[in-house]
Jmol script that loads the backbone (N, CA, C; Angstrom):
load data "model"
ATOM      1  N   MET A   1      51.117 115.437 115.636  1.00  0.00           N
ATOM      2  CA  MET A   1      50.796 115.319 114.202  1.00  0.00           C
ATOM      3  C   MET A   1      49.273 115.200 113.950  1.00  0.00           C
ATOM      4  N   SER A   2      48.581 114.546 114.812  1.00  0.00           N
ATOM      5  CA  SER A   2      47.112 114.445 114.698  1.00  0.00           C
ATOM      6  C   SER A   2      46.461 115.782 114.789  1.00  0.00           C
ATOM      7  N   GLN A   3      47.074 116.743 115.671  1.00  0.00           N
ATOM      8  CA  GLN A   3      46.458 118.106 115.696  1.00  0.00           C
ATOM      9  C   GLN A   3      46.626 118.849 114.429  1.00  0.00           C
ATOM     10  N   LEU A   4      47.721 118.584 113.725  1.00  0.00           N
ATOM     11  CA  LEU A   4      47.883 119.215 112.449  1.00  0.00           C
ATOM     12  C   LEU A   4      46.870 118.577 111.412  1.00  0.00           C
ATOM     13  N   ASP A   5      46.650 117.326 111.497  1.00  0.00           N
ATOM     14  CA  ASP A   5      45.610 116.765 110.601  1.00  0.00           C
ATOM     15  C   ASP A   5      44.276 117.280 110.909  1.00  0.00           C
ATOM     16  N   ASP A   6      43.987 117.400 112.178  1.00  0.00           N
ATOM     17  CA  ASP A   6      42.690 117.915 112.602  1.00  0.00           C
ATOM     18  C   ASP A   6      42.473 119.371 112.074  1.00  0.00           C
ATOM     19  N   ALA A   7      43.535 120.199 112.179  1.00  0.00           N
ATOM     20  CA  ALA A   7      43.396 121.551 111.816  1.00  0.00           C
ATOM     21  C   ALA A   7      43.333 121.795 110.306  1.00  0.00           C
ATOM     22  N   SER A   8      43.901 120.894 109.487  1.00  0.00           N
ATOM     23  CA  SER A   8      43.987 121.017 108.082  1.00  0.00           C
ATOM     24  C   SER A   8      42.963 120.304 107.264  1.00  0.00           C
ATOM     25  N   THR A   9      41.985 119.583 107.949  1.00  0.00           N
ATOM     26  CA  THR A   9      41.088 118.785 107.173  1.00  0.00           C
ATOM     27  C   THR A   9      40.100 119.698 106.516  1.00  0.00           C
ATOM     28  N   LEU A  10      39.798 119.397 105.279  1.00  0.00           N
ATOM     29  CA  LEU A  10      38.813 120.180 104.554  1.00  0.00           C
ATOM     30  C   LEU A  10      37.743 119.262 104.093  1.00  0.00           C
ATOM     31  N   SER A  11      36.563 119.875 103.805  1.00  0.00           N
ATOM     32  CA  SER A  11      35.490 119.056 103.286  1.00  0.00           C
ATOM     33  C   SER A  11      35.798 118.653 101.773  1.00  0.00           C
ATOM     34  N   TRP A  12      35.139 117.630 101.370  1.00  0.00           N
ATOM     35  CA  TRP A  12      35.358 117.161  99.973  1.00  0.00           C
ATOM     36  C   TRP A  12      35.088 118.301  98.916  1.00  0.00           C
ATOM     37  N   SER A  13      34.021 119.019  99.161  1.00  0.00           N
ATOM     38  CA  SER A  13      33.615 120.104  98.207  1.00  0.00           C
ATOM     39  C   SER A  13      34.651 121.216  98.259  1.00  0.00           C
ATOM     40  N   THR A  14      35.231 121.526  99.460  1.00  0.00           N
ATOM     41  CA  THR A  14      36.236 122.540  99.482  1.00  0.00           C
ATOM     42  C   THR A  14      37.519 122.054  98.784  1.00  0.00           C
ATOM     43  N   ARG A  15      37.842 120.839  99.046  1.00  0.00           N
ATOM     44  CA  ARG A  15      39.039 120.280  98.307  1.00  0.00           C
ATOM     45  C   ARG A  15      38.878 120.346  96.787  1.00  0.00           C
ATOM     46  N   LEU A  16      37.684 119.953  96.234  1.00  0.00           N
ATOM     47  CA  LEU A  16      37.366 119.932  94.926  1.00  0.00           C
ATOM     48  C   LEU A  16      37.499 121.367  94.290  1.00  0.00           C
ATOM     49  N   LYS A  17      36.923 122.351  95.046  1.00  0.00           N
ATOM     50  CA  LYS A  17      36.972 123.722  94.577  1.00  0.00           C
ATOM     51  C   LYS A  17      38.406 124.227  94.521  1.00  0.00           C
ATOM     52  N   ALA A  18      39.220 123.907  95.621  1.00  0.00           N
ATOM     53  CA  ALA A  18      40.566 124.276  95.600  1.00  0.00           C
ATOM     54  C   ALA A  18      41.432 123.673  94.474  1.00  0.00           C
ATOM     55  N   PHE A  19      41.088 122.417  94.311  1.00  0.00           N
ATOM     56  CA  PHE A  19      41.822 121.749  93.197  1.00  0.00           C
ATOM     57  C   PHE A  19      41.531 122.367  91.810  1.00  0.00           C
ATOM     58  N   LEU A  20      40.233 122.590  91.530  1.00  0.00           N
ATOM     59  CA  LEU A  20      39.834 123.199  90.329  1.00  0.00           C
ATOM     60  C   LEU A  20      40.437 124.631  90.164  1.00  0.00           C
ATOM     61  N   ALA A  21      40.466 125.408  91.206  1.00  0.00           N
ATOM     62  CA  ALA A  21      41.017 126.680  91.143  1.00  0.00           C
ATOM     63  C   ALA A  21      42.552 126.672  90.810  1.00  0.00           C
ATOM     64  N   CYS A  22      43.292 125.823  91.540  1.00  0.00           N
ATOM     65  CA  CYS A  22      44.728 125.748  91.327  1.00  0.00           C
ATOM     66  C   CYS A  22      45.003 125.160  89.939  1.00  0.00           C
ATOM     67  N   PHE A  23      44.204 124.163  89.518  1.00  0.00           N
ATOM     68  CA  PHE A  23      44.526 123.548  88.223  1.00  0.00           C
ATOM     69  C   PHE A  23      44.263 124.467  87.123  1.00  0.00           C
ATOM     70  N   ILE A  24      43.138 125.203  87.116  1.00  0.00           N
ATOM     71  CA  ILE A  24      42.807 126.199  86.079  1.00  0.00           C
ATOM     72  C   ILE A  24      43.808 127.316  86.098  1.00  0.00           C
ATOM     73  N   LEU A  25      44.169 127.733  87.248  1.00  0.00           N
ATOM     74  CA  LEU A  25      45.244 128.873  87.350  1.00  0.00           C
ATOM     75  C   LEU A  25      46.554 128.312  86.698  1.00  0.00           C
ATOM     76  N   GLY A  26      46.911 127.072  86.920  1.00  0.00           N
ATOM     77  CA  GLY A  26      48.120 126.469  86.415  1.00  0.00           C
ATOM     78  C   GLY A  26      48.066 126.398  84.898  1.00  0.00           C
ATOM     79  N   ILE A  27      46.889 125.974  84.354  1.00  0.00           N
ATOM     80  CA  ILE A  27      46.727 125.839  82.931  1.00  0.00           C
ATOM     81  C   ILE A  27      46.806 127.295  82.290  1.00  0.00           C
ATOM     82  N   LEU A  28      46.185 128.288  82.914  1.00  0.00           N
ATOM     83  CA  LEU A  28      46.235 129.615  82.391  1.00  0.00           C
ATOM     84  C   LEU A  28      47.671 130.249  82.381  1.00  0.00           C
ATOM     85  N   LEU A  29      48.347 129.929  83.434  1.00  0.00           N
ATOM     86  CA  LEU A  29      49.755 130.400  83.508  1.00  0.00           C
ATOM     87  C   LEU A  29      50.623 129.750  82.349  1.00  0.00           C
ATOM     88  N   SER A  30      50.396 128.463  82.169  1.00  0.00           N
ATOM     89  CA  SER A  30      51.107 127.751  81.064  1.00  0.00           C
ATOM     90  C   SER A  30      50.819 128.317  79.710  1.00  0.00           C
ATOM     91  N   PHE A  31      49.496 128.689  79.447  1.00  0.00           N
ATOM     92  CA  PHE A  31      49.069 129.237  78.258  1.00  0.00           C
ATOM     93  C   PHE A  31      49.722 130.667  78.075  1.00  0.00           C
ATOM     94  N   LEU A  32      49.660 131.413  79.089  1.00  0.00           N
ATOM     95  CA  LEU A  32      50.315 132.756  79.053  1.00  0.00           C
ATOM     96  C   LEU A  32      51.767 132.605  78.718  1.00  0.00           C
ATOM     97  N   GLY A  33      52.484 131.638  79.368  1.00  0.00           N
ATOM     98  CA  GLY A  33      53.876 131.411  79.058  1.00  0.00           C
ATOM     99  C   GLY A  33      54.078 131.028  77.596  1.00  0.00           C
ATOM    100  N   SER A  34      53.132 130.236  77.054  1.00  0.00           N
ATOM    101  CA  SER A  34      53.300 129.795  75.603  1.00  0.00           C
ATOM    102  C   SER A  34      53.061 131.051  74.658  1.00  0.00           C
ATOM    103  N   PHE A  35      52.154 131.899  75.046  1.00  0.00           N
ATOM    104  CA  PHE A  35      51.921 133.073  74.119  1.00  0.00           C
ATOM    105  C   PHE A  35      53.099 134.105  74.284  1.00  0.00           C
ATOM    106  N   ALA A  36      53.863 133.997  75.378  1.00  0.00           N
ATOM    107  CA  ALA A  36      54.996 134.928  75.602  1.00  0.00           C
ATOM    108  C   ALA A  36      56.103 134.514  74.620  1.00  0.00           C
ATOM    109  N   LEU A  37      56.096 133.408  74.037  1.00  0.00           N
ATOM    110  CA  LEU A  37      57.119 133.054  73.091  1.00  0.00           C
ATOM    111  C   LEU A  37      57.186 133.948  71.899  1.00  0.00           C
ATOM    112  N   PHE A  38      56.099 134.614  71.540  1.00  0.00           N
ATOM    113  CA  PHE A  38      56.005 135.467  70.447  1.00  0.00           C
ATOM    114  C   PHE A  38      56.429 136.956  70.759  1.00  0.00           C
ATOM    115  N   LEU A  39      56.667 137.248  72.013  1.00  0.00           N
ATOM    116  CA  LEU A  39      57.046 138.557  72.416  1.00  0.00           C
ATOM    117  C   LEU A  39      58.571 138.677  72.439  1.00  0.00           C
ATOM    118  N   HIS A  40      59.024 139.983  72.534  1.00  0.00           N
ATOM    119  CA  HIS A  40      60.455 140.323  72.634  1.00  0.00           C
ATOM    120  C   HIS A  40      60.957 139.840  74.010  1.00  0.00           C
ATOM    121  N   ARG A  41      62.031 139.056  73.976  1.00  0.00           N
ATOM    122  CA  ARG A  41      62.585 138.551  75.262  1.00  0.00           C
ATOM    123  C   ARG A  41      61.502 137.496  75.874  1.00  0.00           C
ATOM    124  N   GLY A  42      60.843 136.848  74.947  1.00  0.00           N
ATOM    125  CA  GLY A  42      59.771 135.895  75.391  1.00  0.00           C
ATOM    126  C   GLY A  42      60.151 134.655  76.011  1.00  0.00           C
ATOM    127  N   MET A  43      61.494 134.265  75.790  1.00  0.00           N
ATOM    128  CA  MET A  43      62.002 133.005  76.399  1.00  0.00           C
ATOM    129  C   MET A  43      61.978 133.060  77.925  1.00  0.00           C
ATOM    130  N   THR A  44      62.417 134.161  78.480  1.00  0.00           N
ATOM    131  CA  THR A  44      62.478 134.186  79.956  1.00  0.00           C
ATOM    132  C   THR A  44      61.045 134.160  80.536  1.00  0.00           C
ATOM    133  N   VAL A  45      60.159 135.006  79.930  1.00  0.00           N
ATOM    134  CA  VAL A  45      58.811 135.022  80.370  1.00  0.00           C
ATOM    135  C   VAL A  45      58.150 133.661  80.219  1.00  0.00           C
ATOM    136  N   PHE A  46      58.468 132.957  79.084  1.00  0.00           N
ATOM    137  CA  PHE A  46      57.891 131.687  78.806  1.00  0.00           C
ATOM    138  C   PHE A  46      58.350 130.655  79.922  1.00  0.00           C
ATOM    139  N   ALA A  47      59.593 130.697  80.142  1.00  0.00           N
ATOM    140  CA  ALA A  47      60.169 129.753  81.188  1.00  0.00           C
ATOM    141  C   ALA A  47      59.522 129.957  82.569  1.00  0.00           C
ATOM    142  N   VAL A  48      59.430 131.160  82.998  1.00  0.00           N
ATOM    143  CA  VAL A  48      58.900 131.431  84.274  1.00  0.00           C
ATOM    144  C   VAL A  48      57.376 131.070  84.332  1.00  0.00           C
ATOM    145  N   PHE A  49      56.583 131.531  83.392  1.00  0.00           N
ATOM    146  CA  PHE A  49      55.168 131.299  83.437  1.00  0.00           C
ATOM    147  C   PHE A  49      54.792 129.830  83.228  1.00  0.00           C
ATOM    148  N   TYR A  50      55.524 129.187  82.313  1.00  0.00           N
ATOM    149  CA  TYR A  50      55.254 127.823  81.974  1.00  0.00           C
ATOM    150  C   TYR A  50      55.696 126.899  83.165  1.00  0.00           C
ATOM    151  N   THR A  51      56.731 127.230  83.889  1.00  0.00           N
ATOM    152  CA  THR A  51      57.167 126.388  84.955  1.00  0.00           C
ATOM    153  C   THR A  51      56.257 126.669  86.138  1.00  0.00           C
ATOM    154  N   LEU A  52      55.912 127.882  86.405  1.00  0.00           N
ATOM    155  CA  LEU A  52      54.860 128.170  87.498  1.00  0.00           C
ATOM    156  C   LEU A  52      53.553 127.529  87.219  1.00  0.00           C
ATOM    157  N   GLY A  53      53.074 127.468  86.000  1.00  0.00           N
ATOM    158  CA  GLY A  53      51.895 126.847  85.565  1.00  0.00           C
ATOM    159  C   GLY A  53      51.919 125.365  85.855  1.00  0.00           C
ATOM    160  N   ASN A  54      52.989 124.728  85.422  1.00  0.00           N
ATOM    161  CA  ASN A  54      53.136 123.243  85.686  1.00  0.00           C
ATOM    162  C   ASN A  54      53.174 122.959  87.071  1.00  0.00           C
ATOM    163  N   VAL A  55      53.919 123.667  87.857  1.00  0.00           N
ATOM    164  CA  VAL A  55      54.070 123.369  89.321  1.00  0.00           C
ATOM    165  C   VAL A  55      52.675 123.601  89.962  1.00  0.00           C
ATOM    166  N   THR A  56      51.955 124.656  89.684  1.00  0.00           N
ATOM    167  CA  THR A  56      50.645 124.969  90.258  1.00  0.00           C
ATOM    168  C   THR A  56      49.763 123.835  89.879  1.00  0.00           C
ATOM    169  N   SER A  57      49.738 123.334  88.627  1.00  0.00           N
ATOM    170  CA  SER A  57      48.827 122.308  88.253  1.00  0.00           C
ATOM    171  C   SER A  57      49.151 120.970  89.067  1.00  0.00           C
ATOM    172  N   LEU A  58      50.372 120.726  89.162  1.00  0.00           N
ATOM    173  CA  LEU A  58      50.817 119.470  89.922  1.00  0.00           C
ATOM    174  C   LEU A  58      50.453 119.595  91.385  1.00  0.00           C
ATOM    175  N   LEU A  59      50.706 120.719  91.973  1.00  0.00           N
ATOM    176  CA  LEU A  59      50.331 120.926  93.384  1.00  0.00           C
ATOM    177  C   LEU A  59      48.833 120.930  93.670  1.00  0.00           C
ATOM    178  N   SER A  60      48.036 121.208  92.620  1.00  0.00           N
ATOM    179  CA  SER A  60      46.685 121.182  92.851  1.00  0.00           C
ATOM    180  C   SER A  60      46.075 119.777  93.252  1.00  0.00           C
ATOM    181  N   THR A  61      46.829 118.796  92.855  1.00  0.00           N
ATOM    182  CA  THR A  61      46.378 117.423  93.265  1.00  0.00           C
ATOM    183  C   THR A  61      46.563 117.141  94.692  1.00  0.00           C
ATOM    184  N   CYS A  62      47.310 117.967  95.405  1.00  0.00           N
ATOM    185  CA  CYS A  62      47.516 117.829  96.875  1.00  0.00           C
ATOM    186  C   CYS A  62      46.208 118.099  97.580  1.00  0.00           C
ATOM    187  N   PHE A  63      45.271 118.883  96.998  1.00  0.00           N
ATOM    188  CA  PHE A  63      44.007 119.105  97.629  1.00  0.00           C
ATOM    189  C   PHE A  63      43.118 117.942  97.521  1.00  0.00           C
ATOM    190  N   LEU A  64      43.275 117.090  96.512  1.00  0.00           N
ATOM    191  CA  LEU A  64      42.464 115.916  96.399  1.00  0.00           C
ATOM    192  C   LEU A  64      42.871 114.829  97.363  1.00  0.00           C
ATOM    193  N   MET A  65      44.061 114.428  97.393  1.00  0.00           N
ATOM    194  CA  MET A  65      44.562 113.344  98.231  1.00  0.00           C
ATOM    195  C   MET A  65      45.488 113.649  99.313  1.00  0.00           C
ATOM    196  N   GLY A  66      45.939 114.845  99.391  1.00  0.00           N
ATOM    197  CA  GLY A  66      46.894 115.305 100.429  1.00  0.00           C
ATOM    198  C   GLY A  66      48.334 115.136  99.898  1.00  0.00           C
ATOM    199  N   PRO A  67      49.237 115.888 100.487  1.00  0.00           N
ATOM    200  CA  PRO A  67      50.594 115.939 100.015  1.00  0.00           C
ATOM    201  C   PRO A  67      51.320 114.561 100.302  1.00  0.00           C
ATOM    202  N   PHE A  68      51.003 113.935 101.466  1.00  0.00           N
ATOM    203  CA  PHE A  68      51.759 112.675 101.788  1.00  0.00           C
ATOM    204  C   PHE A  68      51.278 111.492 100.920  1.00  0.00           C
ATOM    205  N   ASN A  69      50.108 111.499 100.432  1.00  0.00           N
ATOM    206  CA  ASN A  69      49.638 110.413  99.555  1.00  0.00           C
ATOM    207  C   ASN A  69      50.241 110.576  98.159  1.00  0.00           C
ATOM    208  N   GLN A  70      50.883 111.640  97.807  1.00  0.00           N
ATOM    209  CA  GLN A  70      51.461 111.857  96.577  1.00  0.00           C
ATOM    210  C   GLN A  70      52.799 111.230  96.372  1.00  0.00           C
ATOM    211  N   PHE A  71      53.424 110.761  97.461  1.00  0.00           N
ATOM    212  CA  PHE A  71      54.765 110.167  97.355  1.00  0.00           C
ATOM    213  C   PHE A  71      54.615 108.822  96.712  1.00  0.00           C
ATOM    214  N   HIS A  72      55.598 108.534  95.766  1.00  0.00           N
ATOM    215  CA  HIS A  72      55.616 107.175  95.059  1.00  0.00           C
ATOM    216  C   HIS A  72      56.478 106.221  95.738  1.00  0.00           C
ATOM    217  N   LYS A  73      56.271 104.967  95.554  1.00  0.00           N
ATOM    218  CA  LYS A  73      57.166 103.962  96.124  1.00  0.00           C
ATOM    219  C   LYS A  73      58.566 104.066  95.392  1.00  0.00           C
ATOM    220  N   PRO A  74      59.688 103.765  96.115  1.00  0.00           N
ATOM    221  CA  PRO A  74      60.973 103.989  95.538  1.00  0.00           C
ATOM    222  C   PRO A  74      61.256 103.170  94.202  1.00  0.00           C
ATOM    223  N   GLY A  75      60.681 101.975  94.234  1.00  0.00           N
ATOM    224  CA  GLY A  75      60.898 101.074  93.021  1.00  0.00           C
ATOM    225  C   GLY A  75      60.185 101.726  91.823  1.00  0.00           C
ATOM    226  N   LEU A  76      59.036 102.139  92.008  1.00  0.00           N
ATOM    227  CA  LEU A  76      58.217 102.787  90.942  1.00  0.00           C
ATOM    228  C   LEU A  76      58.913 104.081  90.395  1.00  0.00           C
ATOM    229  N   ALA A  77      59.385 104.874  91.387  1.00  0.00           N
ATOM    230  CA  ALA A  77      60.136 106.114  91.043  1.00  0.00           C
ATOM    231  C   ALA A  77      61.394 105.757  90.223  1.00  0.00           C
ATOM    232  N   LEU A  78      62.073 104.741  90.635  1.00  0.00           N
ATOM    233  CA  LEU A  78      63.332 104.341  89.826  1.00  0.00           C
ATOM    234  C   LEU A  78      62.948 103.929  88.430  1.00  0.00           C
ATOM    235  N   LEU A  79      61.854 103.153  88.303  1.00  0.00           N
ATOM    236  CA  LEU A  79      61.469 102.730  86.978  1.00  0.00           C
ATOM    237  C   LEU A  79      61.062 103.938  86.106  1.00  0.00           C
ATOM    238  N   PHE A  80      60.430 104.862  86.613  1.00  0.00           N
ATOM    239  CA  PHE A  80      60.117 106.092  85.769  1.00  0.00           C
ATOM    240  C   PHE A  80      61.331 106.937  85.506  1.00  0.00           C
ATOM    241  N   ILE A  81      62.337 106.962  86.397  1.00  0.00           N
ATOM    242  CA  ILE A  81      63.589 107.675  86.134  1.00  0.00           C
ATOM    243  C   ILE A  81      64.276 107.002  85.005  1.00  0.00           C
ATOM    244  N   ILE A  82      64.367 105.719  84.977  1.00  0.00           N
ATOM    245  CA  ILE A  82      64.993 104.957  83.879  1.00  0.00           C
ATOM    246  C   ILE A  82      64.203 105.228  82.525  1.00  0.00           C
ATOM    247  N   ILE A  83      62.906 105.111  82.527  1.00  0.00           N
ATOM    248  CA  ILE A  83      62.110 105.349  81.331  1.00  0.00           C
ATOM    249  C   ILE A  83      62.351 106.787  80.834  1.00  0.00           C
ATOM    250  N   GLN A  84      62.346 107.801  81.742  1.00  0.00           N
ATOM    251  CA  GLN A  84      62.554 109.207  81.356  1.00  0.00           C
ATOM    252  C   GLN A  84      64.021 109.356  80.760  1.00  0.00           C
ATOM    253  N   SER A  85      64.941 108.657  81.329  1.00  0.00           N
ATOM    254  CA  SER A  85      66.300 108.757  80.799  1.00  0.00           C
ATOM    255  C   SER A  85      66.414 108.166  79.418  1.00  0.00           C
ATOM    256  N   LEU A  86      65.727 107.022  79.245  1.00  0.00           N
ATOM    257  CA  LEU A  86      65.765 106.505  77.875  1.00  0.00           C
ATOM    258  C   LEU A  86      65.053 107.270  76.838  1.00  0.00           C
ATOM    259  N   VAL A  87      64.010 107.907  77.238  1.00  0.00           N
ATOM    260  CA  VAL A  87      63.253 108.742  76.294  1.00  0.00           C
ATOM    261  C   VAL A  87      64.096 110.015  75.982  1.00  0.00           C
ATOM    262  N   MET A  88      64.787 110.604  76.968  1.00  0.00           N
ATOM    263  CA  MET A  88      65.652 111.758  76.690  1.00  0.00           C
ATOM    264  C   MET A  88      66.769 111.361  75.749  1.00  0.00           C
ATOM    265  N   THR A  89      67.311 110.227  76.008  1.00  0.00           N
ATOM    266  CA  THR A  89      68.393 109.682  75.148  1.00  0.00           C
ATOM    267  C   THR A  89      67.950 109.543  73.715  1.00  0.00           C
ATOM    268  N   TRP A  90      66.792 108.917  73.509  1.00  0.00           N
ATOM    269  CA  TRP A  90      66.169 108.736  72.166  1.00  0.00           C
ATOM    270  C   TRP A  90      65.913 110.044  71.511  1.00  0.00           C
ATOM    271  N   TYR A  91      65.422 111.004  72.262  1.00  0.00           N
ATOM    272  CA  TYR A  91      65.168 112.349  71.749  1.00  0.00           C
ATOM    273  C   TYR A  91      66.437 113.065  71.358  1.00  0.00           C
ATOM    274  N   SER A  92      67.519 112.938  72.165  1.00  0.00           N
ATOM    275  CA  SER A  92      68.784 113.526  71.899  1.00  0.00           C
ATOM    276  C   SER A  92      69.395 112.985  70.656  1.00  0.00           C
ATOM    277  N   LEU A  93      69.203 111.594  70.466  1.00  0.00           N
ATOM    278  CA  LEU A  93      69.797 111.011  69.241  1.00  0.00           C
ATOM    279  C   LEU A  93      69.142 111.562  67.951  1.00  0.00           C
ATOM    280  N   SER A  94      67.935 112.158  68.019  1.00  0.00           N
ATOM    281  CA  SER A  94      67.400 112.716  66.766  1.00  0.00           C
ATOM    282  C   SER A  94      68.144 113.869  66.280  1.00  0.00           C
ATOM    283  N   TYR A  95      69.037 114.428  67.013  1.00  0.00           N
ATOM    284  CA  TYR A  95      69.803 115.580  66.562  1.00  0.00           C
ATOM    285  C   TYR A  95      71.224 115.153  65.867  1.00  0.00           C
ATOM    286  N   ILE A  96      71.451 113.838  65.934  1.00  0.00           N
ATOM    287  CA  ILE A  96      72.677 113.283  65.356  1.00  0.00           C
ATOM    288  C   ILE A  96      72.256 112.528  64.141  1.00  0.00           C
ATOM    289  N   PRO A  97      72.739 112.979  62.977  1.00  0.00           N
ATOM    290  CA  PRO A  97      72.332 112.233  61.737  1.00  0.00           C
ATOM    291  C   PRO A  97      72.587 110.780  61.838  1.00  0.00           C
ATOM    292  N   TYR A  98      71.616 109.988  61.476  1.00  0.00           N
ATOM    293  CA  TYR A  98      71.605 108.532  61.390  1.00  0.00           C
ATOM    294  C   TYR A  98      71.896 107.861  62.768  1.00  0.00           C
ATOM    295  N   ALA A  99      71.926 108.566  63.779  1.00  0.00           N
ATOM    296  CA  ALA A  99      72.157 107.877  65.124  1.00  0.00           C
ATOM    297  C   ALA A  99      71.043 106.977  65.583  1.00  0.00           C
ATOM    298  N   ARG A 100      69.765 107.299  65.268  1.00  0.00           N
ATOM    299  CA  ARG A 100      68.691 106.446  65.574  1.00  0.00           C
ATOM    300  C   ARG A 100      68.745 105.138  64.858  1.00  0.00           C
ATOM    301  N   ASP A 101      69.119 105.231  63.548  1.00  0.00           N
ATOM    302  CA  ASP A 101      69.143 104.093  62.702  1.00  0.00           C
ATOM    303  C   ASP A 101      70.283 103.164  63.197  1.00  0.00           C
ATOM    304  N   ALA A 102      71.402 103.779  63.613  1.00  0.00           N
ATOM    305  CA  ALA A 102      72.543 102.981  64.078  1.00  0.00           C
ATOM    306  C   ALA A 102      72.111 102.299  65.443  1.00  0.00           C
ATOM    307  N   VAL A 103      71.400 102.892  66.309  1.00  0.00           N
ATOM    308  CA  VAL A 103      70.956 102.368  67.551  1.00  0.00           C
ATOM    309  C   VAL A 103      69.935 101.204  67.285  1.00  0.00           C
ATOM    310  N   LYS A 104      69.017 101.412  66.331  1.00  0.00           N
ATOM    311  CA  LYS A 104      68.139 100.439  66.045  1.00  0.00           C
ATOM    312  C   LYS A 104      68.772  99.142  65.451  1.00  0.00           C
ATOM    313  N   LYS A 105      69.690  99.303  64.543  1.00  0.00           N
ATOM    314  CA  LYS A 105      70.491  98.224  64.034  1.00  0.00           C
ATOM    315  C   LYS A 105      71.223  97.465  65.064  1.00  0.00           C
ATOM    316  N   THR A 106      71.897  98.262  65.983  1.00  0.00           N
ATOM    317  CA  THR A 106      72.665  97.635  67.128  1.00  0.00           C
ATOM    318  C   THR A 106      71.729  96.748  67.945  1.00  0.00           C
ATOM    319  N   VAL A 107      70.599  97.327  68.368  1.00  0.00           N
ATOM    320  CA  VAL A 107      69.623  96.593  69.241  1.00  0.00           C
ATOM    321  C   VAL A 107      69.119  95.363  68.513  1.00  0.00           C
ATOM    322  N   MET A 108      68.755  95.525  67.316  1.00  0.00           N
ATOM    323  CA  MET A 108      68.293  94.362  66.549  1.00  0.00           C
ATOM    324  C   MET A 108      69.335  93.248  66.460  1.00  0.00           C
ATOM    325  N   THR A 109      70.595  93.644  66.276  1.00  0.00           N
ATOM    326  CA  THR A 109      71.624  92.642  66.206  1.00  0.00           C
ATOM    327  C   THR A 109      71.802  91.905  67.523  1.00  0.00           C
ATOM    328  N   CYS A 110      71.675  92.628  68.605  1.00  0.00           N
ATOM    329  CA  CYS A 110      71.891  92.059  69.921  1.00  0.00           C
ATOM    330  C   CYS A 110      70.670  91.223  70.342  1.00  0.00           C
ATOM    331  N   VAL A 111      69.570  91.540  69.912  1.00  0.00           N
ATOM    332  CA  VAL A 111      68.293  90.828  70.323  1.00  0.00           C
ATOM    333  C   VAL A 111      68.160  89.545  69.482  1.00  0.00           C
ATOM    334  N   VAL A 112      68.394  89.624  68.271  1.00  0.00           N
ATOM    335  CA  VAL A 112      68.203  88.516  67.326  1.00  0.00           C
ATOM    336  C   VAL A 112      69.508  87.643  67.318  1.00  0.00           C
TER     337      VAL A 112
END
end "model"
wireframe off; spacefill off
backbone 0.3
color backbone group
């Protein structure tokens, strides 16, 4: 494993340049995907380019700290999964008339 680390070490300036290149490429891909929404059959092109842009932008941080330093602690990951699920639930409730108001009243009744 140390041989792999020795072979893949990059100088800080090289890491920074690679990060910037990947990050800018990711942002450009995301913007191209956003503009594709206005084209015929733009949803497929949007999905592909926007996803590739986000993944490229996220992977660009691997050049700064390395891929293994990107892993989160399990407890922290679980906390963010719960928060993301709650946010998605709240967003989904916006499509049901008066659902948010009902949830607010229910929570306030339980809390008070």
